[in-house]
N, C-alpha and C positions, 0 to 999 in steps of 0.2 A: 228573835225566836233563838237564830242561832248561838249566839252568846249565853244561855239559858240552860241550851244542850250541852256546851262544852264548859263551864262550868260543872255539869252533875257529874262530866266524866271524870273531869280533874276531883272531885270533891276526894275520893279516896286517896288520891297518893298524894305522899310526904315528903317534906324536904329535911335537909340535914336542921340539926338545930345548931344554937350558936356553940354550946358545951361540945359536941362533938367534931366542930369544925376545930375549934381552939383544942382540943386534946390531938388531934390531926396535927395541927400546925406545932406544937410543943415536941412530939416524937417526932416530926420532921427536923426540927432545930436539934435533936438531940444527936440523931443519925448523922446530920451534916457536921456538928462538932467533933463527932469521933473519927468522921474520917479527916478533918482536918487538921486533927493531932497525928494522926497514921501518916499522912503524908511529911509530917513534920521530923517522923523518927526514920523516912527513907530518903530524905535528904541529907543528913546527917551520914546516914550509910555511904552513900554516893561520894558525899565530900572523903570521907575515910579510904575510902577505895582510889578514888583520885588521887589522892597524897600519896598511897602505897604504890601507885601506878608510877606515879612521876618519880618517886623515891630510887623504885628500880631503875625505870632507864637513864636517869644520873649516873647508879654504880654502874650500868652495864658502860654506859659512854666512857666513864672517867677509867675503867678497867680496860676500854679501846685504846685510850688515848695514851693509858701509861705503857700496854704491849707496843704503841706505834713510836712513842719517843723519851720512853725510859724515866718519864716523870708524872706529875698531876699535875692540873691545874685548875682555874674555876670555873665557873658557869659560864662565863662569859667565854673564857678561854674553849669550852666544850662546843660554843656554839658557834666562835668563828672558825672553829676544823670542822666545820661541819655534822660532826660528830651528835649534835642536838638540832632540829630543825629551830625552836623558840626558848626561851628561857622559860622553866614551869610557873605557872600564875601564882599568881600570889592574894587573888579577888577571894579565891571558895575557904580560904578560915588556914592555910599554913603555908609555913617557909618552908623549899630546900635549899639547903646550904650546903657547901663543900670546902673539907677541909684542903686547901691547895700542895698544904706538905704529905700529908699522906694517905689523901684520898676518902678520907670516911666521909660521906653522904650522911646527914641528918636532916631530922623535917622535924618541925615544933608548929604547934598548933593542929590542928584539928583531925590528925594522923590515926587517931584512934577515937573509937566511940562508946561512951561505958552504957 
């Protein structure tokens, strides 16, 4: 008797169809793809900013070394003179180099984003 009453009350309720569920899944997939590509661009910009920051830090340390010693040095020399805490990271897709003769600091790799 109780089952019969419950079935009558539920007879007007409808559920989601398979097509409706598939449409929702496709929309969620499209939104997820958009987010993944947007995050990838943010990472590239972060690497470029880190590169520019490292380059500026090395330039400042190089000028401080020159003011103190009257000559330029290498990255290792800046580290041993305690003007840099550590060598710039090369794992982010860029490399910072110093010309120890002219003191010119240059960056190669991901220092610019297209």
